[in-house]
C-alpha positions in Angstrom: 22.1 11.2 12.7 18.8 9.7 11.5 15.5 11.6 11.7 14.4 9.1 14.4 17.5 9.9 16.5 16.9 13.7 16.1 13.2 13.2 17.0 14.2 11.4 20.2 16.8 14.0 21.0 14.3 16.8 20.7 11.9 14.9 23.0 14.7 14.4 25.5 15.4 18.2 25.4 11.7 18.9 26.0 11.6 16.6 29.0 14.7 18.0 30.5 13.4 21.6 30.1 10.1 20.6 31.8 12.0 18.9 34.6 14.2 22.0 35.0 11.1 24.2 35.3 11.9 26.1 32.1 8.7 25.0 30.4 5.4 24.6 32.3 4.1 21.4 30.8 2.9 18.1 32.3 5.4 15.3 31.6 2.6 13.4 29.9 2.1 16.3 27.4 5.6 15.7 26.0 5.5 13.4 23.0 8.0 10.5 22.8 8.3 11.1 19.0 8.6 14.7 17.7 7.8 15.1 14.1 10.8 16.4 12.0 10.6 17.2 8.3 12.8 18.5 5.6 12.4 22.3 5.0 11.2 23.2 1.6 14.2 25.5 1.3 17.4 23.7 2.2 19.0 27.0 3.0 16.9 26.9 6.2 18.7 23.8 7.5 18.6 20.1 7.3 15.5 19.4 9.5 12.6 21.4 10.9 10.0 20.9 13.6 6.9 22.8 14.6 6.8 21.4 18.1 6.9 24.8 19.7 3.8 25.9 17.9 2.0 22.7 19.0 2.8 23.0 22.7 3.3 26.7 23.4 -0.4 27.3 24.3 -0.4 24.4 26.8 2.8 25.8 28.3 1.2 29.3 28.7 3.8 31.0 26.5 4.2 32.2 23.0 5.7 29.8 20.4 8.9 31.9 19.8 9.7 32.0 23.5 9.0 28.2 23.7 11.3 27.7 20.7 14.0 29.8 22.3 14.2 27.6 25.4 14.3 24.5 23.2 16.8 26.0 20.8 19.4 26.5 23.5 19.2 22.9 24.6 19.2 21.5 21.1 22.3 23.5 20.2 24.2 21.4 22.8 23.3 18.1 21.3 26.4 16.3 19.7 26.1 16.4 16.0 23.9 19.5 15.8 25.7 22.3 14.1 23.1 25.0 14.5 19.5 25.8 15.4 17.5 28.8 14.1 14.1 30.1 15.1 12.0 31.0 12.1 8.6 32.6 11.5 6.1 32.2 14.4 8.2 29.5 16.1 9.6 26.9 13.7 12.9 25.4 14.6 15.3 24.8 11.7 18.1 22.5 12.6 21.4 22.0 10.8 23.4 18.9 11.6 27.2 18.4 11.2 28.4 16.7 8.1 29.6 13.7 10.1 26.3 13.4 11.8 24.4 13.6 8.5 26.8 11.1 6.8 26.4 8.6 9.6 22.9 7.8 8.2 24.5 5.9 5.3 26.0 3.3 7.6 22.8 3.1 9.7 20.8 2.4 6.6 23.1 -0.4 5.4 23.1 -2.0 8.9 19.3 -1.7 9.1 18.9 -3.4 5.7 15.3 -4.4 4.7 14.1 -3.0 8.1 15.0 0.6 7.2 11.9 2.7 6.7 9.7 0.4 8.8 8.1 2.0 11.8 5.6 1.4 14.6 3.3 4.3 13.9 0.3 1.9 13.4 1.3 -0.7 16.0 -1.8 -2.2 17.6 -4.0 -1.6 14.6 -5.7 -4.8 13.6 -7.0 -4.4 10.1 -9.0 -6.4 7.6 -8.5 -5.1 4.1 -10.8 -6.3 1.3 -10.0 -5.6 -2.3 -10.5 -6.9 -5.8 -13.2 -9.4 -4.8 -14.1 -10.1 -8.5 -17.0 -12.4 -9.3 -15.6 -15.9 -10.1 -17.5 -16.0 -13.4 -14.7 -14.8 -15.6 -11.0 -13.7 -15.7 -9.6 -10.7 -14.0 -9.7 -7.6 -16.2 -8.6 -4.0 -16.4 -11.4 -3.0 -14.1 -9.7 -5.0 -11.3 -6.2 -4.0 -12.1 -6.0 -0.8 -10.1 -7.2 -2.2 -6.8 -5.1 -5.3 -7.2 -2.0 -3.1 -7.4 -3.0 -0.4 -5.0 -4.7 -2.7 -2.5 -1.6 -4.9 -2.2 0.7 -1.8 -1.9 -1.5 -0.3 0.8 -1.4 -3.5 2.7 2.4 -3.5 2.4 2.9 0.1 3.7 0.4 -0.6 6.5 2.5 -3.6 7.6 5.7 -1.6 7.3 4.2 0.9 9.8 3.4 -1.8 12.3 -0.2 -2.7 11.5 -1.5 -6.2 11.7 -3.1 -6.5 8.2 -5.1 -9.4 6.7 -5.7 -9.0 3.0 -9.0 -10.6 2.1 -10.7 -11.5 -1.2 -14.5 -11.9 -0.9 -15.6 -14.5 -3.4 -19.1 -13.6 -4.7 -20.0 -17.3 -5.3 -23.6 -17.1 -4.2 -26.6 -15.8 -6.2 -28.1 -16.0 -9.6 -24.8 -15.1 -11.5 -23.4 -18.5 -10.5 -26.4 -20.2 -12.2 -26.0 -18.1 -15.3 -22.3 -19.0 -15.3 -22.9 -22.7 -15.0 -25.6 -22.6 -17.7 -23.1 -20.8 -20.0 -20.6 -23.6 -19.6 -23.3 -26.3 -20.0 -24.5 -24.7 -23.3 -21.0 -24.5 -24.8 -20.3 -28.1 -23.7 -23.2 -29.2 -25.8 -22.2 -27.0 -28.8 -25.1 -24.6 -28.2 -24.7 -20.8 -28.5 -24.4 -18.4 -25.6 -27.6 -18.5 -23.6 -29.6 -15.4 -23.2 -27.9 -13.2 -20.6 -25.0 -15.7 -20.5 -21.3 -15.2 -20.5 -19.5 -15.0 -23.9 -15.9 -15.6 -24.6 -13.6 -18.4 -25.4 -12.7 -18.8 -21.7 -16.1 -20.5 -21.2 -15.0 -23.1 -23.7 -11.8 -23.5 -21.8 -13.7 -24.0 -18.6 -15.8 -26.6 -20.3 -12.6 -28.5 -21.2 -11.6 -28.3 -17.5 -15.0 -29.7 -16.5 -14.7 -32.5 -19.0 -11.3 -33.4 -17.6 -12.8 -33.7 -14.1 -16.0 -35.3 -15.2 -15.6 -37.1 -18.6 -19.3 -38.3 -18.5 -20.8 -34.9 -17.8 -22.5 -34.7 -21.3 -24.4 -37.9 -20.6 -26.2 -36.3 -17.6 -29.5 -34.4 -17.9 -29.1 -30.6 -17.8 -30.7 -30.6 -14.4 -28.2 -33.2 -13.0 -25.2 -31.6 -14.8 -25.7 -28.0 -13.7 -24.6 -28.3 -10.1 -21.6 -30.5 -11.1 -20.6 -27.9 -13.8 -21.1 -25.0 -11.4 -18.7 -26.5 -8.8 -16.0 -27.6 -11.3 -16.1 -24.5 -13.5 -16.0 -22.3 -10.4 -13.0 -24.1 -9.1 -11.2 -23.8 -12.4 -12.0 -20.1 -12.7 -10.7 -19.4 -9.2 -7.5 -21.2 -10.0 -7.1 -18.9 -13.0 -7.9 -15.8 -10.8 -5.3 -16.9 -8.2 -2.7 -17.6 -10.8 -3.2 -14.2 -12.4 -2.9 -12.5 -9.0 0.3 -14.4 -8.3 1.7 -13.3 -11.6 0.8 -9.8 -10.7 2.6 -10.2 -7.3 -0.6 -9.8 -5.3 -1.1 -12.0 -2.2 -4.2 -12.6 -0.2 -4.3 -14.1 3.3 -7.9 -15.1 3.1 -10.3 -16.1 0.3 -13.7 -15.8 1.9 -16.7 -17.5 0.3 -20.1 -15.8 0.2 -21.7 -19.2 -0.4 -20.2 -20.5 2.9 -21.6 -17.5 4.6 -25.1 -18.5 3.4 -24.7 -22.2 4.1 -23.5 -21.5 7.6 -26.7 -19.6 8.4 -24.8 -16.4 9.0 -27.4 -14.3 7.2 -30.2 -15.4 9.5 -27.9 -15.0 12.5 -27.0 -11.5 11.4 -30.6 -10.4 11.1 -31.4 -11.8 14.5 -28.4 -10.1 16.1 -29.2 -6.7 14.6 -32.8 -7.2 15.6 -31.7 -7.7 19.2 -29.9 -4.4 19.0 -33.1 -2.6 17.9 -32.2 -1.8 14.3 -34.4 -4.4 12.4 -38.1 -3.9 11.6 -40.7 -5.6 9.5 -42.7 -3.9 6.9 -44.7 -5.2 3.9 -43.7 -8.8 4.6 -40.0 -7.9 4.3 -37.3 -7.5 6.9 -35.5 -4.1 7.0 -32.5 -2.6 8.6 -33.0 1.0 9.8 -29.9 2.5 8.3 -31.3 6.0 8.0 -30.6 6.4 11.7 -27.0 6.4 10.8 -26.8 8.6 7.7 -28.0 6.3 4.9 -30.4 7.8 2.4 -33.0 5.1 2.9 -33.6 2.0 5.0 -32.4 -1.3 3.4 -34.2 -4.5 2.8 -32.4 -7.5 4.3 -35.0 -10.3 3.6 -37.5 -9.9 0.8 -41.1 -10.6 1.2 -40.6 -13.9 -0.6 -38.0 -14.9 2.0 -34.9 -14.4 -0.1 -32.0 -12.5 1.4 -30.7 -9.5 -0.4 -27.0 -8.7 -1.2 -27.2 -6.1 1.5 -28.0 -8.8 4.1 -24.9 -10.7 3.0 -22.9 -7.5 3.3 -24.2 -7.1 6.9 -23.4 -10.7 7.8 -19.9 -10.4 6.2 -19.2 -7.2 8.2 -20.2 -9.0 11.4 -18.0 -11.9 10.4 -15.0 -9.6 10.2 -15.9 -8.1 13.5 -16.2 -11.5 15.2 -12.9 -12.6 13.7 -11.3 -9.8 15.8 -10.7 -7.1 13.1 -11.0 -3.8 14.8 -10.6 -1.8 11.5 -12.2 -2.9 8.2 -11.0 -1.3 5.0 -13.0 -1.8 1.8 -11.5 -0.9 -1.5 -14.3 -0.4 -4.0 -14.6 0.7 -7.7 -15.7 4.0 -9.1 -19.4 2.9 -9.4 -19.7 2.0 -5.7 -20.0 5.5 -4.1 -23.5 4.5 -2.9 -22.0 1.8 -0.8 -20.2 4.1 1.5 -23.1 5.3 3.7 -24.8 1.9 3.8 -21.6 0.1 4.9 -21.0 2.8 7.5 -24.6 2.3 8.6 -24.0 -1.4 9.0 -21.0 -0.7 11.2 -23.1 1.6 13.3 -25.9 -0.9 13.6 -23.4 -3.5 14.7 -22.3 -1.2 17.6 -19.1 0.0 16.0 -17.9 3.6 15.4 -18.3 4.2 11.6 -15.6 6.8 11.7 -13.0 4.5 13.4 -14.0 0.9 12.6 -14.7 1.1 8.9 -13.1 2.9 6.0 -14.2 2.8 2.4 -11.8 3.9 -0.4 -13.1 4.5 -3.9 -10.8 4.1 -6.9 -11.4 5.8 -10.2 -11.2 4.0 -13.5 -8.0 3.2 -15.4 -7.6 2.8 -19.1 -4.7 1.9 -21.4 -4.2 3.6 -24.7 -4.1 1.0 -27.5 -5.2 -1.9 -25.3 -7.1 -4.6 -27.2 -10.1 -6.5 -26.1 -9.2 -10.1 -25.1 -10.0 -12.6 -27.8 -10.3 -15.2 -25.1 -12.7 -13.2 -22.9 -14.5 -11.5 -25.8 -15.5 -8.1 -24.4 -12.8 -7.2 -21.8 -9.2 -6.4 -21.5 -7.7 -9.1 -19.4 -5.2 -8.4 -16.6 -2.9 -11.3 -17.8 -2.8 -9.7 -21.2 -1.7 -6.4 -19.7 1.0 -8.2 -17.8 2.2 -10.0 -20.9 2.2 -6.8 -23.0 3.7 -4.2 -20.6 5.2 -6.3 -17.8 4.2 -6.6 -14.2 6.6 -4.0 -12.9 5.5 -1.3 -15.4 1.8 -1.8 -14.7 2.1 -2.0 -10.9 4.5 0.9 -10.6 2.4 3.1 -12.9 -0.8 2.3 -10.9 1.0 2.9 -7.6 2.3 6.4 -8.4 -1.1 8.1 -8.7 -3.7 8.7 -6.0 -6.6 6.2 -6.2 -9.2 8.9 -6.7 -7.7 10.3 -9.9 -8.8 8.9 -13.3 -5.8 7.4 -15.0 -4.8 6.6 -18.6 -1.6 4.6 -19.0 0.6 5.2 -22.0 2.1 1.9 -23.2 4.7 3.6 -25.5 6.0 5.5 -22.5 6.0 2.4 -20.3 8.0 0.4 -22.8 10.7 3.1 -23.2 14.2 2.5 -21.6 14.6 6.2 -20.9 14.4 8.6 -18.0 10.9 9.6 -19.3 9.6 6.3 -18.0 9.3 6.6 -14.2 9.6 2.8 -13.5 12.7 2.6 -15.7 14.2 5.7 -14.0 13.9 4.2 -10.5 14.8 0.6 -11.4 17.8 1.9 -13.4 19.0 3.8 -10.4 19.0 0.6 -8.4 20.7 -1.4 -11.1 23.3 1.4 -11.5 24.0 1.3 -7.8 24.5 -2.5 -7.9 26.8 -2.1 -10.9 28.7 0.5 -9.0 29.1 -1.9 -6.1 30.4 -4.7 -8.5 32.9 -2.3 -10.1 34.1 -1.2 -6.7 34.7 -4.8 -5.7 36.7 -5.3 -8.9 38.8 -2.2 -8.0 39.4 -3.5 -4.5 37.0 -1.1 -2.7 35.3 -2.7 0.3 33.2 -1.3 3.2 35.6 -3.1 5.5 39.4 -3.2 6.0 40.8 -6.2 7.9 37.3 -7.2 9.0 36.6 -3.8 10.5 34.1 -1.2 9.1 35.9 1.5 7.2 33.6 4.5 7.4 34.3 8.2 7.9 31.0 10.1 7.8 32.8 13.5 7.7 34.1 12.6 4.2 30.5 12.7 2.8 30.7 16.5 2.4 29.9 17.0 -1.3 26.7 19.0 -2.0 25.2 16.0 -3.9 26.0 13.8 -0.9 24.2 16.1 1.4 21.2 16.1 -1.0 21.1 12.3 -1.4 21.4 11.8 2.4 18.6 14.1 3.1 16.2 12.2 0.8 17.3 8.9 2.2 16.7 10.2 5.7 13.2 11.3 4.7 12.2 7.9 3.5 10.9 6.5 6.8 8.5 9.5 7.3 7.3 9.1 3.7 6.4 5.4 4.4 4.6 6.3 7.7 2.6 9.1 5.9 1.8 6.7 3.0 0.4 4.2 5.6 -1.5 6.9 7.5 -3.2 8.3 4.4 -3.4 4.9 2.5 -1.4 6.6 -0.3 1.5 4.4 -1.6 2.0 6.9 -4.5 4.0 8.9 -1.9 6.5 6.2 -1.8 6.7 6.0 -5.6 7.2 9.7 -6.0 9.9 9.8 -3.3 11.8 6.9 -4.9 11.9 9.1 -8.1 13.4 11.9 -6.0 16.0 9.6 -4.6 16.8 8.2 -8.0 17.4 11.7 -9.3 19.6 12.6 -6.4 21.6 9.3 -6.9 22.2 10.0 -10.6 23.5 13.5 -9.8 25.7 12.1 -7.1 27.0 9.3 -9.4 28.0 12.0 -12.0 29.8 14.1 -9.4 31.5 11.6 -7.0 33.4 8.5 -7.8 33.3 5.4 -5.6 36.1 3.5 -7.4 39.5 5.3 -7.7 40.6 6.3 -11.2 43.5 4.7 -12.9 46.4 3.9 -10.5 45.0 5.9 -7.6 45.1 4.0 -4.3 41.9 3.0 -2.6 41.2 5.6 0.2 38.7 6.0 3.0 36.6 8.3 0.8 36.1 5.5 -1.7 35.1 3.1 1.1 32.8 5.6 2.7 31.1 6.4 -0.6 30.5 2.7 -1.1 28.5 2.8 2.1 26.4 5.6 0.7 26.0 3.8 -2.6 24.8 0.7 -0.9 22.5 2.6 1.4 20.8 4.0 -1.7 20.5 0.5 -3.1 18.8 -0.6 0.1 16.3 2.3 0.2 15.4 1.9 -3.5 14.9 -1.9 -3.0 12.9 -1.4 0.2 10.6 1.1 -1.5 10.1 -0.9 -4.7 9.2 -3.9 -2.5 6.4 -1.9 -0.9 5.1 -1.2 -4.4 5.3 -4.9 -5.4 8.0 -4.0 -8.0 11.3 -5.8 -8.6 14.7 -4.2 -7.9 16.9 -5.5 -10.8 20.6 -6.0 -10.3 21.2 -5.3 -14.0 19.4 -3.6 -16.8 
C-alpha cells in the first residue's frame, strides 16, 4: 500500500461517513487527498494523519469523536492491520506486512515517475537565476544559485508545475562598454584600462575576436569598439553556457536586456504604468510610486537626462514575463540583494499583480570553499569551471543542494574527495552503486524478478525489521518531493536520500538477495530483488532532481 493509496482510502472513508450521516460535513469539505506522514516514533504505527483535527470543528464535534468514527471505517480497509487514536485526535495506522511490501513492486513499475505528483499542477512559473553579467566567467558567487536554482526547477516540475528556467543577460549599460574597451586595450598590447576587467580571459577573448575579425587592429578605436563588444560578448556567452552545461544546469530561455531596450520595452513599460496611475514626474525625472506598495522610497525610472535606470529595465522585464503568460515569477538573488525584494514586489503591485502570489524572491547566502585558489585565468575570482575540475560536478552540486539557501556555507574539499561514509554524496551514490552491484550478482546467481515471464513477488516475505524500515522511507519519498517543491527546498530531497541510503546499507547487511552456496533460489530472493531495485530507482530519481549522477559502479 503506497502513501497515495492510503490517502485515497482515508478520503473514501470520509466521504462514506458523510454520506451515511455519521459526520456532518458538506461533501465539498472532504479533501480528495488526505495528508499522511510517518510518525516520529515507529511504535505508533506506519502512518499518521491529523485529518480529524482539521475537520472536527466544521463537523460540529470534537477531534477524538471524529477520529473514532473514521477509525472504525479505516479498520475495515484491506491491508490495514490496525488504527489507533492518539492524543487530541491523531490517527495512527499500521498496515499489514503484505500491504507495506507491495510498495516495492509499485516503485519498480512506476520507474522514473515514482515520486512525481500533481500538487502544483496548473502553476505556470518563470524562474530566473544566475543571470551573471556577460563580462567574465562564472565564478563561485554564481555557483550556489546555479545548483539550487536548477534543483528547485526540477522539484517544481516533478510536482506538476510548468516551469521555464530563464537567464537574464545583463548586456546593456556601461559595463559592456568597459568590457569592450578592456578587450580592445589588450588587443593592442596596452595595460588594463582604468576600471577595466583584468585577467587572462580578456586576452583569450581578444584571440576569439581576432579569429572572427582578423583585421580588427587596423580599425580606429571608435570603429573597432562595437565590433569587439559584439564578438567578445558572443564568445563570453559561449563560455558561460558551456560551463553551465558542464555543471548540469539547463536554461529554457536566455533573455537579453539589450533586446528589451532596443524593442522600446522600457518606454512602453513607463507608459503602461503611467496609465495605471503609478508614474509621476518630478525634477525632470520620471518616477514610479513604489512607496504605495511597501517600498522604502519611490524609484526613478527615467533620469532627468533622459537615460533609463536599471529599475526601469527591471519593471519592463517583469511586464515581459507577465505578458508571456507567466502567472508566478520566482527570482533567485544573491546575499547582497535584500533591498530588491520590496522594489520587485512593488513593481508587481504596480503592474496589477498580487505581490504575495505572483512574485517570489529567494535570497541565497554566500558560499566559500576552504583552500580554493583564485583563478590564474580570471585574476581575482574562483571560477566555477575550476571548482568542477577540482572537486567534480556531483560533489559540488550535491553539497550545495543539501543545505537551505539562506544558510552561509563553507565546503570542505578534503571531505568531498573522501570515498567514505563521512562524505554525503559518496554515501548516497555508493548506496545506488551497491544496489546495482547486488542486482548484477543476483543475475549471476540466477535470481530474477520473474519466473517463466510472470512476476515473482510475495510482499508478505518482506517482514524483516530492516525491510519495514527501508519500505517506510521509500514510501515517504513522494511527500518529501512535494514538500521540497512547495517550500523551494531541494535540501529535503538530499537529506531524505541519505536516510534511504542508511536504511539500505542496514538492510544489505541483514538480508541476502542472492542465495548462499548451493541454496536454491526461492521466492524470498526474488521478492528482495524487487525491494533492491525499488531502492535503486528511488535513489536514482532523487539524485536526478539534484542534478547528480547515479553511478552503476564505484
